[in-house]
C-alpha positions in Angstrom: 2.6 129.4 -31.0 4.1 126.3 -29.6 4.5 125.5 -25.8 8.2 126.2 -25.8 7.7 129.7 -27.2 5.0 130.4 -24.7 7.2 129.2 -21.9 10.1 131.4 -23.1 7.8 134.4 -23.3 6.5 133.8 -19.8 10.1 133.6 -18.4 11.0 136.8 -20.2 8.0 138.6 -18.8 8.7 137.3 -15.3 12.3 138.5 -15.4 11.2 141.9 -16.6 8.7 142.2 -13.7 11.3 141.0 -11.2 13.8 143.6 -12.5 11.4 146.4 -11.6 10.5 144.8 -8.3 7.1 143.3 -9.2 6.1 139.8 -8.5 5.5 137.4 -11.4 2.1 137.9 -12.9 -0.9 135.6 -12.9 0.1 134.0 -16.2 3.1 132.3 -14.6 1.1 131.1 -11.7 -1.6 129.7 -14.0 1.1 128.0 -16.1 2.6 126.4 -12.9 -0.8 125.2 -11.9 -1.4 123.7 -15.4 2.0 121.9 -15.1 1.0 120.6 -11.7 -2.2 119.2 -13.2 -0.2 117.5 -16.0 2.1 115.9 -13.3 -0.9 114.7 -11.3 -2.5 113.3 -14.4 0.8 111.5 -15.3 0.9 113.0 -18.7 3.6 115.7 -18.5 5.9 115.9 -21.5 9.7 116.3 -21.5 9.2 119.8 -23.0 6.9 120.7 -20.1 9.4 119.4 -17.6 12.0 121.7 -19.3 9.5 124.6 -19.1 9.0 123.9 -15.4 12.7 123.9 -14.8 12.9 127.3 -16.5 10.2 128.6 -14.2 11.8 127.1 -11.0 12.7 130.5 -9.5 8.9 131.4 -9.4 7.8 128.2 -7.6 6.8 128.7 -4.0 9.6 127.4 -1.7 7.0 125.2 0.1 5.7 123.6 -3.1 7.6 120.3 -2.8 5.8 118.7 -5.7 6.8 121.3 -8.3 10.2 121.8 -6.9 11.0 118.1 -7.1 9.7 117.9 -10.7 11.8 121.0 -11.5 14.8 119.2 -10.2 15.6 121.9 -7.7 18.2 120.7 -5.2 16.8 120.3 -1.7 19.3 122.8 -0.1 17.9 125.5 -2.4 14.3 124.9 -1.6 14.1 127.0 1.6 
């Protein structure tokens, strides 16, 4: 399974959880941390940036690094 399909599946799961009032599961948090490590290692791909943007709603509002890389406007951050 390629990274795009994994990302799409994680977004689908997260939306289902949010619909029933549950917080996103640990898989999404792990994926966000993986993407953070890719950013810090300066090897994040365009596909991973697109994935990060699709997961933007699950990024902690205080996480400036991921929000910037996800291209979230500053007024929406808090």
